[in-house]
C-alpha positions as CSV (number, residue, x, y, z in Angstrom):
1,M,-19.9,-21.7,-47.3
2,W,-19.9,-24.5,-44.7
3,R,-22.3,-24.2,-41.7
4,T,-22.1,-26.4,-38.7
5,V,-25.1,-27.4,-36.5
6,R,-24.4,-29.2,-33.2
7,V,-27.4,-30.8,-31.4
8,P,-27.2,-32.5,-28.0
9,A,-28.6,-35.9,-27.1
10,S,-31.6,-36.0,-24.7
11,S,-33.2,-38.2,-22.1
12,A,-37.0,-38.1,-21.9
13,N,-39.7,-39.0,-19.3
14,L,-37.4,-38.8,-16.3
15,G,-39.6,-41.4,-14.6
16,P,-43.1,-40.0,-14.1
17,G,-43.0,-37.2,-16.7
18,F,-44.1,-39.4,-19.6
19,D,-44.0,-37.4,-22.9
20,A,-43.6,-34.2,-20.9
21,L,-40.2,-34.0,-19.2
22,G,-36.7,-34.2,-20.8
23,L,-33.2,-33.1,-20.3
24,A,-30.3,-32.4,-22.6
25,L,-27.1,-34.5,-22.5
26,G,-23.6,-33.3,-23.5
27,V,-23.2,-36.0,-26.2
28,Y,-23.7,-34.5,-29.7
29,L,-24.8,-35.0,-33.3
30,T,-22.6,-32.6,-35.3
31,C,-23.3,-31.8,-39.0
32,R,-21.5,-29.7,-41.5
33,F,-23.5,-28.7,-44.6
34,R,-23.3,-26.4,-47.6
35,R,-25.2,-26.0,-50.9
36,A,-24.0,-28.4,-53.6
37,A,-24.7,-29.4,-57.2
38,K,-26.2,-32.7,-56.0
39,L,-27.0,-34.4,-52.7
40,S,-24.0,-36.0,-51.0
41,I,-24.1,-37.4,-47.4
42,T,-21.3,-39.0,-45.4
43,A,-21.5,-40.3,-41.8
44,C,-18.8,-41.1,-39.2
45,G,-18.7,-41.6,-35.5
46,R,-20.7,-43.8,-33.2
47,D,-23.1,-46.2,-34.9
48,A,-22.3,-44.6,-38.2
49,D,-23.2,-47.8,-40.0
50,Q,-26.9,-47.3,-38.9
51,I,-27.1,-43.8,-40.5
52,S,-28.3,-43.7,-44.1
53,T,-26.1,-41.8,-46.5
54,H,-28.8,-41.9,-49.2
55,S,-31.8,-39.7,-49.9
56,D,-33.8,-41.4,-47.2
57,N,-31.5,-40.0,-44.5
58,L,-33.7,-38.7,-41.6
59,I,-32.0,-35.3,-41.5
60,W,-32.4,-34.7,-45.2
61,Q,-36.0,-35.9,-45.2
62,T,-36.9,-33.7,-42.3
63,A,-35.4,-30.7,-44.1
64,L,-37.4,-31.6,-47.3
65,T,-40.6,-31.9,-45.2
66,V,-40.1,-28.4,-43.8
67,A,-39.5,-27.0,-47.3
68,R,-42.5,-28.8,-48.7
69,D,-44.8,-27.5,-45.9
70,H,-43.8,-24.0,-46.8
71,R,-44.1,-24.6,-50.6
72,L,-40.4,-23.9,-51.0
73,E,-37.7,-25.9,-52.9
74,L,-34.7,-27.1,-50.9
75,P,-31.4,-27.0,-52.8
76,P,-29.2,-30.1,-52.8
77,I,-26.5,-30.1,-50.1
78,E,-23.3,-31.7,-49.1
79,L,-23.9,-33.1,-45.6
80,E,-21.1,-34.4,-43.3
81,I,-22.5,-36.2,-40.2
82,H,-20.4,-36.9,-37.1
83,N,-22.4,-38.7,-34.5
84,D,-21.6,-39.4,-30.9
85,I,-25.1,-40.3,-29.7
86,P,-25.8,-44.1,-29.2
87,I,-28.6,-45.1,-31.6
88,G,-31.5,-47.2,-30.4
89,K,-30.6,-46.7,-26.7
90,G,-33.2,-44.1,-25.5
91,M,-30.9,-41.0,-25.8
92,G,-32.9,-39.1,-28.4
93,S,-30.9,-39.9,-31.5
94,S,-33.9,-39.5,-33.8
95,A,-35.0,-36.2,-32.1
96,A,-31.4,-34.8,-32.6
97,A,-31.7,-35.8,-36.3
98,L,-35.1,-34.2,-36.6
99,T,-33.9,-31.0,-34.9
100,T,-30.9,-30.9,-37.2
101,G,-33.1,-31.2,-40.2
102,V,-35.3,-28.4,-39.2
103,V,-32.3,-26.1,-38.5
104,I,-30.8,-26.9,-41.9
105,A,-34.0,-26.1,-43.6
106,D,-34.3,-22.8,-41.7
107,E,-30.7,-21.9,-42.7
108,L,-31.0,-22.8,-46.3
109,L,-34.4,-21.4,-46.9
110,G,-33.7,-18.2,-45.0
111,L,-36.8,-18.6,-42.8
112,G,-35.2,-16.7,-39.9
113,W,-36.8,-18.8,-37.2
114,K,-36.0,-18.3,-33.6
115,K,-35.7,-21.3,-31.3
116,P,-39.3,-21.5,-30.2
117,R,-40.4,-21.8,-33.8
118,I,-37.8,-24.4,-34.5
119,L,-39.0,-26.3,-31.5
120,D,-42.6,-26.1,-32.6
121,A,-41.8,-27.5,-36.0
122,A,-39.6,-30.3,-34.6
123,A,-42.3,-31.3,-32.1
124,K,-45.0,-31.5,-34.8
125,L,-42.7,-33.8,-36.8
126,E,-41.8,-35.9,-33.7
127,G,-45.3,-36.1,-32.4
128,H,-44.4,-35.1,-28.9
129,P,-42.0,-32.5,-27.5
130,D,-40.2,-34.2,-24.6
131,N,-37.0,-35.0,-26.6
132,V,-36.9,-32.1,-29.1
133,A,-37.4,-29.5,-26.4
134,P,-34.1,-30.1,-24.6
135,C,-32.4,-30.6,-28.0
136,T,-33.5,-27.1,-28.8
137,L,-33.5,-25.3,-25.5
138,G,-31.0,-27.2,-23.4
139,S,-31.1,-28.0,-19.7
140,I,-34.2,-29.6,-18.2
141,V,-37.4,-28.9,-20.0
142,A,-41.1,-29.3,-19.2
143,S,-43.1,-29.1,-22.4
144,A,-46.6,-29.6,-23.7
145,I,-48.5,-29.0,-27.0
146,D,-51.4,-26.7,-26.2
147,S,-55.0,-26.9,-27.5
148,G,-54.0,-24.8,-30.5
149,G,-51.2,-27.2,-31.5
150,V,-48.4,-24.9,-30.4
151,T,-45.5,-26.3,-28.3
152,R,-45.0,-24.6,-24.9
153,A,-41.8,-25.3,-23.0
154,V,-40.2,-24.1,-19.8
155,R,-36.6,-24.9,-18.9
156,L,-34.8,-25.1,-15.6
157,D,-31.3,-25.9,-14.5
158,L,-30.1,-28.9,-12.6
159,P,-29.1,-28.0,-9.0
160,Q,-25.3,-27.9,-8.6
161,R,-25.3,-30.6,-5.9
162,F,-27.0,-33.1,-8.3
163,G,-25.0,-35.2,-10.8
164,L,-26.3,-37.5,-13.5
165,A,-25.1,-40.2,-15.8
166,V,-26.5,-42.6,-18.4
167,V,-25.7,-46.3,-18.2
168,V,-25.9,-47.7,-21.7
169,P,-26.3,-51.5,-22.1
170,D,-25.0,-53.6,-25.0
171,F,-28.5,-54.1,-26.6
172,D,-30.9,-52.0,-28.5
173,L,-34.6,-51.4,-27.9
174,P,-36.5,-49.8,-30.8
175,T,-39.0,-47.1,-29.7
176,V,-41.7,-48.7,-31.8
177,K,-41.4,-51.9,-29.8
178,A,-41.2,-50.1,-26.4
179,R,-44.4,-48.1,-27.3
180,A,-46.2,-51.2,-28.4
181,V,-46.3,-52.6,-24.9
182,L,-48.0,-49.6,-23.3
183,P,-51.7,-49.8,-22.5
184,S,-54.3,-47.6,-24.3
185,G,-55.5,-46.1,-21.0
186,Y,-54.8,-45.8,-17.3
187,S,-56.8,-46.0,-14.1
188,R,-57.5,-42.8,-12.1
189,A,-55.3,-44.1,-9.3
190,D,-52.3,-44.5,-11.7
191,A,-53.0,-41.1,-13.2
192,V,-53.0,-39.4,-9.8
193,F,-49.9,-41.3,-8.8
194,N,-48.0,-40.0,-11.8
195,V,-49.3,-36.4,-11.6
196,Q,-48.1,-36.3,-8.0
197,R,-44.7,-37.7,-8.7
198,A,-44.2,-35.4,-11.8
199,A,-45.1,-32.4,-9.8
200,L,-42.8,-33.5,-6.9
201,L,-39.9,-34.2,-9.3
202,I,-40.1,-30.7,-10.9
203,A,-40.2,-29.1,-7.5
204,A,-37.3,-31.1,-6.3
205,L,-35.2,-30.3,-9.4
206,A,-36.1,-26.6,-9.0
207,T,-35.1,-26.4,-5.4
208,G,-32.5,-29.1,-4.9
209,A,-34.6,-31.0,-2.4
210,T,-32.7,-34.4,-2.2
211,W,-35.2,-35.7,0.4
212,A,-37.9,-35.9,-2.3
213,F,-36.0,-38.7,-4.0
214,P,-36.4,-41.5,-5.0
215,A,-40.2,-41.2,-4.6
216,A,-40.1,-38.3,-7.2
217,L,-38.9,-40.7,-9.9
218,E,-41.6,-43.4,-9.3
219,D,-43.8,-44.1,-12.3
220,R,-46.8,-46.3,-13.3
221,F,-47.2,-45.1,-16.9
222,H,-44.4,-46.7,-18.8
223,Q,-41.6,-48.4,-16.8
224,P,-43.7,-51.3,-15.4
225,Y,-44.8,-52.2,-18.9
226,R,-41.3,-52.0,-20.4
227,A,-39.6,-54.0,-17.6
228,A,-40.0,-57.2,-19.6
229,L,-38.0,-55.6,-22.5
230,V,-35.1,-54.4,-20.3
231,P,-33.5,-57.2,-18.3
232,G,-32.9,-56.0,-14.7
233,L,-35.0,-52.9,-14.9
234,D,-37.2,-53.8,-11.9
235,E,-34.1,-54.3,-9.7
236,I,-32.4,-51.1,-11.0
237,L,-35.5,-49.0,-10.2
238,K,-35.5,-50.4,-6.6
239,L,-31.8,-49.6,-6.0
240,R,-31.1,-47.7,-2.8
241,A,-27.6,-46.5,-1.8
242,P,-26.0,-43.5,-0.1
243,G,-25.7,-40.7,-2.6
244,L,-28.0,-42.3,-5.1
245,L,-31.1,-40.2,-5.7
246,G,-32.7,-42.7,-8.0
247,C,-32.8,-44.3,-11.5
248,A,-35.2,-44.0,-14.4
249,L,-35.4,-45.5,-17.9
250,S,-33.9,-43.0,-20.3
251,G,-36.6,-42.4,-22.9
252,A,-38.0,-45.7,-24.1
253,G,-34.8,-47.4,-23.0
254,P,-32.9,-49.5,-22.6
255,S,-30.4,-47.0,-21.2
256,I,-30.7,-45.9,-17.5
257,L,-30.6,-42.4,-16.3
258,V,-29.0,-42.2,-12.9
259,F,-29.4,-39.2,-10.6
260,F,-26.9,-38.9,-7.7
261,E,-25.4,-36.4,-5.3
262,R,-22.0,-35.2,-6.6
263,G,-19.2,-37.2,-5.1
264,Y,-21.2,-40.4,-5.4
265,E,-20.5,-41.2,-9.0
266,C,-19.7,-44.8,-8.0
267,V,-23.4,-45.6,-7.6
268,C,-23.5,-46.0,-11.4
269,D,-21.5,-49.2,-11.0
270,L,-24.5,-50.7,-9.1
271,V,-26.6,-50.4,-12.3
272,R,-23.9,-52.0,-14.4
273,Q,-23.6,-54.9,-11.9
274,I,-27.3,-55.6,-12.3
275,F,-27.0,-55.6,-16.1
276,R,-24.1,-57.9,-15.8
277,L,-26.1,-60.3,-13.6
278,H,-28.6,-60.5,-16.5
279,G,-25.9,-61.2,-19.1
280,H,-25.3,-57.7,-20.5
281,E,-22.3,-55.5,-20.4
282,S,-22.7,-51.7,-20.3
283,E,-20.9,-48.4,-20.2
284,T,-21.4,-45.2,-18.1
285,L,-21.6,-41.9,-19.8
286,F,-21.0,-39.0,-17.4
287,A,-22.6,-36.3,-19.5
288,D,-23.0,-32.7,-18.5
289,I,-26.3,-30.9,-19.2
290,P,-25.8,-28.2,-21.8
291,E,-27.6,-25.0,-21.1
292,C,-28.3,-23.8,-24.6
293,G,-29.4,-26.7,-26.8
294,F,-28.4,-26.7,-30.4
295,T,-25.8,-24.2,-31.8
296,V,-25.2,-23.1,-35.4
297,E,-21.9,-21.7,-36.6
């Protein structure tokens, strides 16, 4: 019998919330799967040419890892992948694949895991929970791995007056490259700066306090170091306009997350103009924030 798992894209960091904050985006990785005599994988949709259809496929390898960790044998499957998430653009494509793999293992092995357990397994595989948490729980999520190694996550909903979009440029930025430019440590002043903004951002998102922006999106942990990898990023982060709450690098980039007051969707064109001035075209994805994370049917 075919089962279908649908996992949303995600945007992590949200400016100051490095490796701690993320939100789900209504752009999906959808996979149909069933037991089979031998492994068969097909892929279609956006960037399908970048998705392996062999045994090294990330979804399949993740499912195998879960089975191996529990000393169980995973049966071969027929896997049909339909992807709408841009790959290599900072929208959590790998986190969606990891989450899908954990869900498939849970279904095929009869583990009976609830979402918190699936999140915990996915976070351990990913190494940090900021992307897999919204993939699993939906909405906006603050997450952390506690001293015992267990993922803790709390979700909240975006205020109705806020809108958001992702501006996706025509170039990729591998996460490995984006992480390589980060320093090994930070000054106390920069740490305090980011803690203040992350706290302010969560409070603003919880209450709808528009006046807290764009200060709430300021960051000294990752965006200043990644600016050299994303042409125009410095200018984009300094954008100010009526209705524009602020911009942030989506995950490791190069896509830009744009927060705005509803009715001011046109501010996204300002970001596209800056990319164009630096020789790059881009597209705007107006994605809703799904409230429930992944689904299985």
